[in-house]
A tleap script that builds the chain and sets N, CA, C and O, in Angstrom:
source leaprc.protein.ff14SB
mol = sequence {
  NMET GLN SER GLU ASP THR GLN PHE ALA PRO
  GLU ALA TYR ASP ARG SER PHE PRO LYS ALA
  GLU ARG LEU CYS SER LYS LYS LEU ILE SER
  GLN LEU PHE ALA LYS GLY SER ALA PHE ASN
  LEU TYR PRO LEU ARG PHE VAL ILE LEU LYS
  ALA GLU ASN PRO VAL PRO GLU PHE PRO GLN
  VAL LEU ILE SER VAL SER LYS LYS TYR PHE
  LYS ARG ALA HIE ASP ARG ASN ARG ILE LYS
  ARG GLN ILE ARG GLU ALA TYR ARG LEU ASN
  LYS HIE LYS LEU MET SER GLU ASN GLY HIE
  PHE LEU ALA VAL LEU GLY ILE ILE TYR ILE
  GLY LYS GLU LYS VAL ALA TYR ASN VAL ILE
  GLU LYS LYS LEU ASN SER GLY PHE VAL ARG
  LEU VAL LYS GLU GLN CGLY
}
set mol.1.N position { 68.414 49.561 34.467 }
set mol.1.CA position { 68.287 50.715 35.502 }
set mol.1.C position { 68.036 50.925 36.679 }
set mol.1.O position { 67.064 50.402 37.223 }
set mol.2.N position { 68.956 51.821 37.370 }
set mol.2.CA position { 69.112 51.826 38.899 }
set mol.2.C position { 67.804 52.269 39.435 }
set mol.2.O position { 66.846 52.810 38.883 }
set mol.3.N position { 68.049 51.840 40.836 }
set mol.3.CA position { 66.957 52.040 41.847 }
set mol.3.C position { 67.153 53.462 42.090 }
set mol.3.O position { 68.213 54.078 41.980 }
set mol.4.N position { 65.644 54.061 42.543 }
set mol.4.CA position { 65.957 55.427 43.258 }
set mol.4.C position { 66.620 55.610 44.392 }
set mol.4.O position { 66.730 56.766 44.800 }
set mol.5.N position { 67.148 54.623 45.075 }
set mol.5.CA position { 67.604 54.685 46.325 }
set mol.5.C position { 69.376 54.943 45.563 }
set mol.5.O position { 70.070 55.953 45.686 }
set mol.6.N position { 69.598 54.111 45.067 }
set mol.6.CA position { 71.051 53.838 44.563 }
set mol.6.C position { 71.348 55.184 43.828 }
set mol.6.O position { 72.485 55.638 43.956 }
set mol.7.N position { 70.309 55.966 42.962 }
set mol.7.CA position { 70.558 56.990 41.989 }
set mol.7.C position { 70.766 58.351 42.804 }
set mol.7.O position { 71.633 59.165 42.486 }
set mol.8.N position { 69.975 58.508 43.781 }
set mol.8.CA position { 70.015 59.729 44.503 }
set mol.8.C position { 70.871 59.785 45.680 }
set mol.8.O position { 71.194 60.893 46.108 }
set mol.9.N position { 71.292 58.689 46.273 }
set mol.9.CA position { 72.136 58.707 47.389 }
set mol.9.C position { 73.664 58.810 47.009 }
set mol.9.O position { 74.295 57.969 46.370 }
set mol.10.N position { 74.106 59.911 47.483 }
set mol.10.CA position { 75.861 59.992 47.395 }
set mol.10.C position { 76.706 59.086 47.618 }
set mol.10.O position { 77.724 58.995 46.932 }
set mol.11.N position { 76.356 58.029 48.896 }
set mol.11.CA position { 76.928 56.759 48.766 }
set mol.11.C position { 76.113 55.670 48.451 }
set mol.11.O position { 75.427 55.369 49.427 }
set mol.12.N position { 75.975 55.181 47.784 }
set mol.12.CA position { 75.295 53.776 47.614 }
set mol.12.C position { 75.774 52.557 48.292 }
set mol.12.O position { 76.585 51.862 47.680 }
set mol.13.N position { 75.416 52.225 49.388 }
set mol.13.CA position { 75.749 51.082 50.318 }
set mol.13.C position { 74.418 50.353 50.699 }
set mol.13.O position { 73.306 50.817 50.450 }
set mol.14.N position { 74.642 49.217 51.301 }
set mol.14.CA position { 73.466 48.534 51.826 }
set mol.14.C position { 73.007 48.769 53.316 }
set mol.14.O position { 73.593 48.380 54.327 }
set mol.15.N position { 71.779 49.523 53.234 }
set mol.15.CA position { 71.622 49.662 54.697 }
set mol.15.C position { 70.765 48.911 55.486 }
set mol.15.O position { 69.924 49.341 56.275 }
set mol.16.N position { 71.053 47.679 55.200 }
set mol.16.CA position { 70.452 46.681 55.942 }
set mol.16.C position { 71.207 45.998 57.173 }
set mol.16.O position { 72.406 46.090 57.436 }
set mol.17.N position { 70.300 45.348 57.811 }
set mol.17.CA position { 71.167 44.507 59.160 }
set mol.17.C position { 70.873 43.086 59.281 }
set mol.17.O position { 70.213 42.631 60.214 }
set mol.18.N position { 71.360 42.389 58.343 }
set mol.18.CA position { 71.112 40.968 58.125 }
set mol.18.C position { 71.435 40.281 59.291 }
set mol.18.O position { 72.169 40.692 60.190 }
set mol.19.N position { 70.753 39.030 59.226 }
set mol.19.CA position { 71.119 37.728 60.057 }
set mol.19.C position { 72.488 37.519 60.387 }
set mol.19.O position { 72.900 37.349 61.534 }
set mol.20.N position { 73.404 37.541 59.029 }
set mol.20.CA position { 75.047 37.550 59.184 }
set mol.20.C position { 75.503 38.397 59.939 }
set mol.20.O position { 76.142 37.967 60.899 }
set mol.21.N position { 75.371 39.667 59.809 }
set mol.21.CA position { 75.939 40.161 60.708 }
set mol.21.C position { 75.634 40.578 61.994 }
set mol.21.O position { 75.978 41.641 62.510 }
set mol.22.N position { 74.902 39.596 62.539 }
set mol.22.CA position { 74.356 39.699 63.973 }
set mol.22.C position { 75.024 38.686 64.774 }
set mol.22.O position { 75.006 37.534 64.341 }
set mol.23.N position { 75.769 38.999 66.170 }
set mol.23.CA position { 76.554 38.036 66.817 }
set mol.23.C position { 75.690 37.028 67.650 }
set mol.23.O position { 75.226 37.370 68.737 }
set mol.24.N position { 75.478 35.761 67.117 }
set mol.24.CA position { 75.092 34.830 67.809 }
set mol.24.C position { 75.313 33.723 68.550 }
set mol.24.O position { 74.632 33.154 69.404 }
set mol.25.N position { 76.916 33.406 67.848 }
set mol.25.CA position { 77.659 32.396 68.510 }
set mol.25.C position { 78.228 32.621 70.095 }
set mol.25.O position { 78.838 33.650 70.384 }
set mol.26.N position { 77.978 31.608 71.039 }
set mol.26.CA position { 78.338 32.000 72.422 }
set mol.26.C position { 79.824 31.879 72.353 }
set mol.26.O position { 80.478 32.573 73.132 }
set mol.27.N position { 80.521 30.983 71.413 }
set mol.27.CA position { 81.836 30.991 71.468 }
set mol.27.C position { 82.413 32.365 71.230 }
set mol.27.O position { 83.284 32.951 71.874 }
set mol.28.N position { 81.660 32.795 70.043 }
set mol.28.CA position { 82.814 34.316 69.678 }
set mol.28.C position { 82.289 34.983 70.858 }
set mol.28.O position { 83.227 35.455 71.500 }
set mol.29.N position { 81.009 35.241 71.470 }
set mol.29.CA position { 80.649 36.266 72.458 }
set mol.29.C position { 81.824 36.126 73.315 }
set mol.29.O position { 82.608 37.072 73.405 }
set mol.30.N position { 82.075 34.745 74.123 }
set mol.30.CA position { 82.975 34.830 74.971 }
set mol.30.C position { 84.421 35.302 74.656 }
set mol.30.O position { 84.971 36.120 75.393 }
set mol.31.N position { 84.976 34.836 73.667 }
set mol.31.CA position { 86.132 35.278 72.998 }
set mol.31.C position { 85.971 36.956 72.768 }
set mol.31.O position { 87.037 37.562 72.877 }
set mol.32.N position { 84.971 37.648 72.514 }
set mol.32.CA position { 85.056 38.766 72.507 }
set mol.32.C position { 85.179 39.857 74.125 }
set mol.32.O position { 85.618 40.982 74.365 }
set mol.33.N position { 84.555 38.815 74.894 }
set mol.33.CA position { 84.804 39.622 76.165 }
set mol.33.C position { 86.082 39.211 77.066 }
set mol.33.O position { 86.558 39.978 77.903 }
set mol.34.N position { 86.579 37.934 76.806 }
set mol.34.CA position { 87.731 37.330 76.910 }
set mol.34.C position { 89.044 38.202 76.543 }
set mol.34.O position { 89.923 38.556 77.329 }
set mol.35.N position { 88.973 38.421 75.367 }
set mol.35.CA position { 90.436 38.467 74.498 }
set mol.35.C position { 90.060 40.204 73.816 }
set mol.35.O position { 91.028 40.786 73.325 }
set mol.36.N position { 88.952 40.807 73.813 }
set mol.36.CA position { 88.659 42.014 73.043 }
set mol.36.C position { 89.065 43.134 73.863 }
set mol.36.O position { 89.130 42.981 75.083 }
set mol.37.N position { 89.339 44.214 73.339 }
set mol.37.CA position { 89.723 45.597 73.634 }
set mol.37.C position { 88.584 46.420 73.743 }
set mol.37.O position { 87.718 46.424 72.867 }
set mol.38.N position { 88.506 47.328 75.061 }
set mol.38.CA position { 87.049 48.079 74.817 }
set mol.38.C position { 87.581 49.409 75.526 }
set mol.38.O position { 88.655 49.527 76.117 }
set mol.39.N position { 86.329 50.654 75.288 }
set mol.39.CA position { 86.452 51.995 75.434 }
set mol.39.C position { 84.858 52.578 75.583 }
set mol.39.O position { 83.926 52.309 74.825 }
set mol.40.N position { 84.827 53.309 76.583 }
set mol.40.CA position { 83.590 53.977 76.628 }
set mol.40.C position { 83.401 55.106 75.975 }
set mol.40.O position { 84.327 55.894 75.784 }
set mol.41.N position { 82.268 55.299 75.589 }
set mol.41.CA position { 81.592 56.903 75.370 }
set mol.41.C position { 80.277 56.907 75.747 }
set mol.41.O position { 79.339 56.648 74.993 }
set mol.42.N position { 80.173 57.274 77.203 }
set mol.42.CA position { 78.980 57.133 77.795 }
set mol.42.C position { 77.509 57.967 76.679 }
set mol.42.O position { 77.536 59.122 76.254 }
set mol.43.N position { 76.542 57.091 76.487 }
set mol.43.CA position { 76.218 56.036 77.264 }
set mol.43.C position { 76.846 54.547 76.854 }
set mol.43.O position { 76.662 53.604 77.623 }
set mol.44.N position { 77.331 54.431 76.051 }
set mol.44.CA position { 77.758 53.411 75.422 }
set mol.44.C position { 78.932 52.767 75.675 }
set mol.44.O position { 79.671 53.487 76.346 }
set mol.45.N position { 79.431 51.653 75.400 }
set mol.45.CA position { 80.398 50.895 75.660 }
set mol.45.C position { 81.208 49.961 74.135 }
set mol.45.O position { 80.618 49.046 73.560 }
set mol.46.N position { 82.199 50.311 73.849 }
set mol.46.CA position { 82.207 49.320 72.845 }
set mol.46.C position { 83.316 48.165 73.000 }
set mol.46.O position { 84.371 48.447 73.569 }
set mol.47.N position { 83.173 47.327 72.678 }
set mol.47.CA position { 84.167 46.065 72.956 }
set mol.47.C position { 84.560 45.696 71.249 }
set mol.47.O position { 83.684 45.732 70.385 }
set mol.48.N position { 85.707 45.419 71.005 }
set mol.48.CA position { 86.465 45.170 69.747 }
set mol.48.C position { 86.876 44.058 69.805 }
set mol.48.O position { 87.315 43.816 70.930 }
set mol.49.N position { 86.973 42.993 68.917 }
set mol.49.CA position { 87.863 41.728 68.642 }
set mol.49.C position { 88.489 41.866 67.310 }
set mol.49.O position { 87.718 41.574 66.395 }
set mol.50.N position { 89.776 42.260 66.919 }
set mol.50.CA position { 90.136 42.387 65.825 }
set mol.50.C position { 90.513 40.964 65.093 }
set mol.50.O position { 90.816 39.958 65.734 }
set mol.51.N position { 90.443 41.031 63.462 }
set mol.51.CA position { 90.914 39.934 62.568 }
set mol.51.C position { 92.451 40.286 62.559 }
set mol.51.O position { 92.856 41.371 62.976 }
set mol.52.N position { 93.200 39.407 62.110 }
set mol.52.CA position { 94.625 39.330 61.658 }
set mol.52.C position { 94.777 40.039 60.189 }
set mol.52.O position { 95.779 40.716 59.959 }
set mol.53.N position { 93.838 39.880 59.280 }
set mol.53.CA position { 93.831 40.274 57.927 }
set mol.53.C position { 92.453 41.424 57.894 }
set mol.53.O position { 91.458 41.441 58.619 }
set mol.54.N position { 92.813 42.268 56.850 }
set mol.54.CA position { 91.720 43.029 56.752 }
set mol.54.C position { 90.422 42.097 55.857 }
set mol.54.O position { 90.659 41.348 54.909 }
set mol.55.N position { 89.275 42.327 56.342 }
set mol.55.CA position { 88.196 41.546 55.840 }
set mol.55.C position { 86.940 42.659 55.128 }
set mol.55.O position { 86.623 43.750 55.601 }
set mol.56.N position { 86.496 42.153 54.151 }
set mol.56.CA position { 85.968 43.205 53.063 }
set mol.56.C position { 84.409 43.379 53.500 }
set mol.56.O position { 83.741 44.278 52.990 }
set mol.57.N position { 83.862 42.506 54.441 }
set mol.57.CA position { 82.631 42.453 55.040 }
set mol.57.C position { 82.217 43.248 56.196 }
set mol.57.O position { 83.204 43.785 56.698 }
set mol.58.N position { 81.247 43.496 56.742 }
set mol.58.CA position { 81.014 44.180 57.894 }
set mol.58.C position { 81.472 43.169 59.110 }
set mol.58.O position { 81.766 41.997 58.874 }
set mol.59.N position { 81.503 43.684 60.319 }
set mol.59.CA position { 81.951 42.697 61.367 }
set mol.59.C position { 80.510 42.331 62.085 }
set mol.59.O position { 79.472 42.943 61.834 }
set mol.60.N position { 80.594 41.406 62.873 }
set mol.60.CA position { 79.330 40.630 63.225 }
set mol.60.C position { 79.279 41.649 64.603 }
set mol.60.O position { 80.311 42.047 65.144 }
set mol.61.N position { 77.847 42.017 65.099 }
set mol.61.CA position { 77.705 42.974 66.138 }
set mol.61.C position { 76.802 42.306 67.269 }
set mol.61.O position { 75.891 41.514 67.030 }
set mol.62.N position { 77.076 42.616 68.170 }
set mol.62.CA position { 76.402 42.423 69.403 }
set mol.62.C position { 75.959 43.540 70.158 }
set mol.62.O position { 76.791 44.276 70.689 }
set mol.63.N position { 74.573 43.778 70.279 }
set mol.63.CA position { 73.826 44.721 71.000 }
set mol.63.C position { 73.416 44.633 72.260 }
set mol.63.O position { 72.271 44.180 72.226 }
set mol.64.N position { 73.752 44.828 73.354 }
set mol.64.CA position { 73.332 44.661 74.678 }
set mol.64.C position { 72.835 45.919 75.899 }
set mol.64.O position { 73.455 46.977 76.008 }
set mol.65.N position { 71.863 45.636 76.584 }
set mol.65.CA position { 71.326 46.640 77.434 }
set mol.65.C position { 71.122 45.961 78.757 }
set mol.65.O position { 70.306 45.040 78.727 }
set mol.66.N position { 71.630 46.191 79.790 }
set mol.66.CA position { 71.621 45.917 81.170 }
set mol.66.C position { 70.207 45.555 81.694 }
set mol.66.O position { 69.273 46.347 81.573 }
set mol.67.N position { 70.055 44.200 82.345 }
set mol.67.CA position { 68.581 44.342 82.826 }
set mol.67.C position { 68.511 44.908 84.151 }
set mol.67.O position { 67.494 45.320 84.709 }
set mol.68.N position { 69.898 44.885 84.680 }
set mol.68.CA position { 70.055 45.431 86.254 }
set mol.68.C position { 69.619 47.121 86.218 }
set mol.68.O position { 69.421 47.637 87.318 }
set mol.69.N position { 69.503 47.779 85.277 }
set mol.69.CA position { 69.008 49.109 85.432 }
set mol.69.C position { 67.674 49.403 84.506 }
set mol.69.O position { 66.888 50.312 84.770 }
set mol.70.N position { 67.549 48.636 83.544 }
set mol.70.CA position { 66.036 48.581 82.955 }
set mol.70.C position { 65.392 46.907 83.254 }
set mol.70.O position { 65.614 45.816 82.730 }
set mol.71.N position { 64.630 47.314 84.212 }
set mol.71.CA position { 63.918 45.898 84.571 }
set mol.71.C position { 62.726 45.575 83.459 }
set mol.71.O position { 62.502 44.414 83.115 }
set mol.72.N position { 62.153 46.443 83.050 }
set mol.72.CA position { 61.200 45.922 81.993 }
set mol.72.C position { 61.660 45.944 80.737 }
set mol.72.O position { 62.392 46.790 80.222 }
set mol.73.N position { 61.149 44.872 80.214 }
set mol.73.CA position { 61.924 44.272 78.828 }
set mol.73.C position { 61.241 45.522 77.488 }
set mol.73.O position { 61.832 45.699 76.422 }
set mol.74.N position { 60.169 46.117 77.799 }
set mol.74.CA position { 60.215 47.316 76.546 }
set mol.74.C position { 61.047 48.491 76.731 }
set mol.74.O position { 61.202 49.366 75.879 }
set mol.75.N position { 61.623 48.467 77.993 }
set mol.75.CA position { 62.672 49.689 77.921 }
set mol.75.C position { 64.083 48.984 77.261 }
set mol.75.O position { 64.869 49.639 76.577 }
set mol.76.N position { 64.243 47.738 77.536 }
set mol.76.CA position { 65.358 47.360 77.040 }
set mol.76.C position { 65.531 47.197 75.692 }
set mol.76.O position { 66.590 47.473 75.128 }
set mol.77.N position { 64.265 46.635 74.971 }
set mol.77.CA position { 63.968 46.440 73.806 }
set mol.77.C position { 63.879 47.782 72.902 }
set mol.77.O position { 64.134 47.690 71.701 }
set mol.78.N position { 63.562 48.876 73.403 }
set mol.78.CA position { 63.464 50.313 72.803 }
set mol.78.C position { 64.740 50.876 72.558 }
set mol.78.O position { 64.988 51.641 71.625 }
set mol.79.N position { 65.699 50.408 73.580 }
set mol.79.CA position { 67.210 51.079 73.601 }
set mol.79.C position { 67.930 50.194 72.516 }
set mol.79.O position { 68.509 50.620 71.517 }
set mol.80.N position { 67.798 48.999 72.868 }
set mol.80.CA position { 68.204 48.123 71.218 }
set mol.80.C position { 67.582 48.871 69.954 }
set mol.80.O position { 68.406 49.435 69.234 }
set mol.81.N position { 66.432 48.942 69.639 }
set mol.81.CA position { 66.221 49.334 68.666 }
set mol.81.C position { 66.756 50.649 68.170 }
set mol.81.O position { 67.041 50.931 67.006 }
set mol.82.N position { 66.849 51.427 69.265 }
set mol.82.CA position { 67.396 52.787 68.754 }
set mol.82.C position { 69.005 52.631 68.291 }
set mol.82.O position { 69.447 53.187 67.285 }
set mol.83.N position { 69.758 51.840 69.128 }
set mol.83.CA position { 71.037 51.805 68.610 }
set mol.83.C position { 71.198 50.764 67.393 }
set mol.83.O position { 72.036 51.032 66.533 }
set mol.84.N position { 70.347 49.454 67.269 }
set mol.84.CA position { 70.600 48.935 65.702 }
set mol.84.C position { 69.893 49.835 64.768 }
set mol.84.O position { 69.927 49.356 63.634 }
set mol.85.N position { 69.147 51.173 64.835 }
set mol.85.CA position { 68.963 51.630 63.825 }
set mol.85.C position { 69.841 52.636 63.454 }
set mol.85.O position { 69.818 52.975 62.271 }
set mol.86.N position { 70.821 53.335 64.420 }
set mol.86.CA position { 71.856 53.947 64.438 }
set mol.86.C position { 72.818 53.229 63.840 }
set mol.86.O position { 73.452 53.763 62.930 }
set mol.87.N position { 73.021 52.292 64.116 }
set mol.87.CA position { 74.189 51.402 63.490 }
set mol.87.C position { 74.097 51.135 61.956 }
set mol.87.O position { 74.948 51.268 61.077 }
set mol.88.N position { 72.572 50.643 61.897 }
set mol.88.CA position { 72.193 50.369 60.639 }
set mol.88.C position { 72.312 51.538 59.385 }
set mol.88.O position { 72.379 51.289 58.181 }
set mol.89.N position { 72.317 52.736 59.964 }
set mol.89.CA position { 72.227 53.800 58.992 }
set mol.89.C position { 73.914 54.467 58.753 }
set mol.89.O position { 74.255 55.181 57.810 }
set mol.90.N position { 74.831 53.977 59.941 }
set mol.90.CA position { 75.806 54.804 59.941 }
set mol.90.C position { 77.064 53.687 59.753 }
set mol.90.O position { 78.202 54.156 59.726 }
set mol.91.N position { 76.904 52.317 59.630 }
set mol.91.CA position { 77.591 51.336 59.391 }
set mol.91.C position { 78.869 51.573 58.531 }
set mol.91.O position { 80.071 51.420 58.746 }
set mol.92.N position { 78.123 52.014 57.460 }
set mol.92.CA position { 79.293 52.143 56.273 }
set mol.92.C position { 80.428 53.175 56.612 }
set mol.92.O position { 81.351 53.349 55.816 }
set mol.93.N position { 80.348 53.900 57.872 }
set mol.93.CA position { 81.370 54.657 58.077 }
set mol.93.C position { 82.627 53.606 58.825 }
set mol.93.O position { 83.743 53.970 59.195 }
set mol.94.N position { 82.185 52.566 58.882 }
set mol.94.CA position { 83.388 51.606 59.362 }
set mol.94.C position { 84.511 51.242 58.546 }
set mol.94.O position { 85.702 51.159 58.846 }
set mol.95.N position { 83.853 51.017 57.339 }
set mol.95.CA position { 84.419 50.494 56.114 }
set mol.95.C position { 85.888 51.866 55.838 }
set mol.95.O position { 85.965 53.030 56.231 }
set mol.96.N position { 86.663 51.175 55.165 }
set mol.96.CA position { 87.482 52.098 54.424 }
set mol.96.C position { 88.281 51.591 53.091 }
set mol.96.O position { 88.000 50.405 52.913 }
set mol.97.N position { 88.963 51.960 52.334 }
set mol.97.CA position { 89.331 51.215 51.149 }
set mol.97.C position { 89.762 50.153 50.927 }
set mol.97.O position { 89.496 49.520 49.905 }
set mol.98.N position { 90.816 49.595 52.223 }
set mol.98.CA position { 91.117 48.182 52.175 }
set mol.98.C position { 90.356 47.345 53.129 }
set mol.98.O position { 90.916 46.374 53.639 }
set mol.99.N position { 89.101 47.641 53.421 }
set mol.99.CA position { 88.312 46.904 54.327 }
set mol.99.C position { 88.639 47.141 55.420 }
set mol.99.O position { 89.395 48.111 55.470 }
set mol.100.N position { 88.350 46.560 56.639 }
set mol.100.CA position { 88.705 46.772 58.247 }
set mol.100.C position { 89.461 45.577 58.569 }
set mol.100.O position { 89.731 44.620 57.842 }
set mol.101.N position { 89.793 45.819 59.926 }
set mol.101.CA position { 90.136 44.935 60.681 }
set mol.101.C position { 89.290 44.521 61.711 }
set mol.101.O position { 89.749 43.762 62.564 }
set mol.102.N position { 88.034 44.925 61.776 }
set mol.102.CA position { 87.411 44.501 62.956 }
set mol.102.C position { 86.656 43.017 62.578 }
set mol.102.O position { 86.148 42.939 61.459 }
set mol.103.N position { 86.584 41.995 63.369 }
set mol.103.CA position { 85.984 40.675 63.205 }
set mol.103.C position { 84.839 40.670 64.010 }
set mol.103.O position { 83.888 40.110 63.464 }
set mol.104.N position { 84.537 41.275 65.546 }
set mol.104.CA position { 83.531 41.076 66.130 }
set mol.104.C position { 83.240 42.578 66.777 }
set mol.104.O position { 84.262 43.238 66.967 }
set mol.105.N position { 81.983 43.207 67.141 }
set mol.105.CA position { 82.247 44.432 67.525 }
set mol.105.C position { 80.785 44.065 68.457 }
set mol.105.O position { 79.809 43.431 68.054 }
set mol.106.N position { 81.036 44.811 70.094 }
set mol.106.CA position { 80.070 44.757 70.809 }
set mol.106.C position { 79.947 46.019 71.227 }
set mol.106.O position { 80.894 46.740 71.542 }
set mol.107.N position { 78.368 46.430 71.250 }
set mol.107.CA position { 77.892 47.523 71.440 }
set mol.107.C position { 76.841 47.502 72.650 }
set mol.107.O position { 75.642 47.259 72.516 }
set mol.108.N position { 77.577 47.837 74.011 }
set mol.108.CA position { 76.627 47.771 75.177 }
set mol.108.C position { 76.342 49.121 75.579 }
set mol.108.O position { 77.135 50.057 75.469 }
set mol.109.N position { 74.994 49.196 76.124 }
set mol.109.CA position { 74.381 50.561 76.584 }
set mol.109.C position { 74.820 50.360 77.984 }
set mol.109.O position { 74.573 49.270 78.501 }
set mol.110.N position { 75.436 51.268 78.660 }
set mol.110.CA position { 75.889 51.119 80.035 }
set mol.110.C position { 75.180 52.261 80.787 }
set mol.110.O position { 75.377 52.369 81.997 }
set mol.111.N position { 74.398 53.085 80.169 }
set mol.111.CA position { 73.669 54.210 80.992 }
set mol.111.C position { 72.640 53.954 81.679 }
set mol.111.O position { 72.022 52.930 81.388 }
set mol.112.N position { 72.251 54.634 82.565 }
set mol.112.CA position { 71.322 54.102 83.748 }
set mol.112.C position { 70.062 54.812 83.775 }
set mol.112.O position { 69.252 54.711 84.696 }
set mol.113.N position { 69.871 55.722 82.475 }
set mol.113.CA position { 68.653 56.252 82.144 }
set mol.113.C position { 68.481 56.142 80.855 }
set mol.113.O position { 69.473 55.936 80.155 }
set mol.114.N position { 67.118 56.260 80.232 }
set mol.114.CA position { 66.786 56.542 78.782 }
set mol.114.C position { 67.396 57.849 78.176 }
set mol.114.O position { 67.245 58.938 78.729 }
set mol.115.N position { 68.061 57.693 77.065 }
set mol.115.CA position { 68.282 58.827 76.389 }
set mol.115.C position { 67.695 59.130 74.891 }
set mol.115.O position { 67.175 58.171 74.321 }
set mol.116.N position { 67.733 60.319 74.247 }
set mol.116.CA position { 66.780 60.607 73.269 }
set mol.116.C position { 67.614 59.547 72.059 }
set mol.116.O position { 68.597 58.932 72.473 }
set mol.117.N position { 67.278 59.400 70.885 }
set mol.117.CA position { 67.917 58.427 69.595 }
set mol.117.C position { 69.163 59.539 69.398 }
set mol.117.O position { 70.329 59.153 69.477 }
set mol.118.N position { 68.911 60.621 69.197 }
set mol.118.CA position { 70.079 61.569 68.702 }
set mol.118.C position { 71.266 61.452 69.530 }
set mol.118.O position { 72.418 61.576 69.113 }
set mol.119.N position { 70.985 61.250 70.509 }
set mol.119.CA position { 72.545 61.164 71.688 }
set mol.119.C position { 73.106 59.974 71.277 }
set mol.119.O position { 74.282 59.979 70.912 }
set mol.120.N position { 72.309 58.709 71.273 }
set mol.120.CA position { 72.978 57.403 70.639 }
set mol.120.C position { 73.536 57.645 69.781 }
set mol.120.O position { 74.745 57.417 69.824 }
set mol.121.N position { 72.935 58.246 68.528 }
set mol.121.CA position { 73.558 58.246 67.061 }
set mol.121.C position { 74.631 59.079 67.244 }
set mol.121.O position { 75.550 58.554 66.615 }
set mol.122.N position { 75.021 60.085 67.757 }
set mol.122.CA position { 75.997 60.829 67.796 }
set mol.122.C position { 77.501 60.018 68.685 }
set mol.122.O position { 78.687 60.122 68.373 }
set mol.123.N position { 76.845 59.189 69.909 }
set mol.123.CA position { 77.822 58.802 70.557 }
set mol.123.C position { 78.397 57.765 69.476 }
set mol.123.O position { 79.572 57.669 69.122 }
set mol.124.N position { 77.235 56.965 69.005 }
set mol.124.CA position { 77.890 55.873 67.971 }
set mol.124.C position { 78.730 56.120 66.910 }
set mol.124.O position { 79.689 55.452 66.523 }
set mol.125.N position { 78.206 57.299 66.412 }
set mol.125.CA position { 79.660 57.823 65.040 }
set mol.125.C position { 80.525 58.327 65.748 }
set mol.125.O position { 81.547 58.393 65.066 }
set mol.126.N position { 80.716 58.775 66.867 }
set mol.126.CA position { 82.008 59.068 67.733 }
set mol.126.C position { 83.026 57.991 67.970 }
set mol.126.O position { 84.256 58.028 68.004 }
set mol.127.N position { 82.020 56.873 68.149 }
set mol.127.CA position { 82.654 55.725 68.580 }
set mol.127.C position { 83.342 55.144 67.067 }
set mol.127.O position { 84.508 54.772 66.941 }
set mol.128.N position { 82.326 55.175 66.010 }
set mol.128.CA position { 82.984 54.641 64.690 }
set mol.128.C position { 84.296 55.635 64.268 }
set mol.128.O position { 85.279 55.051 63.813 }
set mol.129.N position { 84.344 56.907 64.381 }
set mol.129.CA position { 85.284 57.752 64.086 }
set mol.129.C position { 86.575 57.154 65.003 }
set mol.129.O position { 87.687 57.285 64.492 }
set mol.130.N position { 86.484 56.467 66.409 }
set mol.130.CA position { 87.578 56.334 66.993 }
set mol.130.C position { 87.912 54.850 66.226 }
set mol.130.O position { 88.932 54.842 65.537 }
set mol.131.N position { 87.271 53.840 66.288 }
set mol.131.CA position { 87.666 52.776 65.434 }
set mol.131.C position { 88.228 52.858 64.364 }
set mol.131.O position { 89.254 52.179 64.323 }
set mol.132.N position { 87.932 53.556 63.217 }
set mol.132.CA position { 88.685 53.786 62.301 }
set mol.132.C position { 89.971 54.746 62.369 }
set mol.132.O position { 90.810 54.892 61.480 }
set mol.133.N position { 89.944 55.178 63.244 }
set mol.133.CA position { 91.336 56.119 63.291 }
set mol.133.C position { 92.366 55.238 64.454 }
set mol.133.O position { 93.486 55.666 64.731 }
set mol.134.N position { 91.871 54.113 64.998 }
set mol.134.CA position { 92.801 53.124 65.625 }
set mol.134.C position { 93.191 51.951 64.663 }
set mol.134.O position { 94.072 51.111 64.844 }
set mol.135.N position { 92.352 52.079 63.620 }
set mol.135.CA position { 92.669 50.906 62.766 }
set mol.135.C position { 93.859 51.721 61.637 }
set mol.135.O position { 94.825 51.042 61.290 }
set mol.136.N position { 93.783 52.611 61.309 }
set mol.136.CA position { 94.289 53.362 60.225 }
set mol.136.C position { 95.710 53.882 60.679 }
set mol.136.O position { 96.386 54.573 59.918 }
savepdb mol mol.pdb
quit
């Protein structure tokens, strides 16, 4: 029997953000910033490191907020939570029929002030549209 979530959802996908999808490797992080390409959609900056072949799984993601503009940890943590939630709910938009060419994705908050969740989600979706357009 199907669960209620997959039975009524038009797109049945995994909405989790497991440890395997989080970028923790210092070697990959340094490669991301050394060899990756980037674009800005204020207040977010997307840094992308592409894979040679299409990969079926989601990319590893790094989410960062500057300590320079947000001195208090609870402010940085709140913004990171908002970005993680927006990513978790919309990551299915990164996938195409053939998989995707993203190996590593960095999402950096470059704004100097706190913004509402809906602004972050809107900019994240715009970034995903641009990433899919560039890969296809």
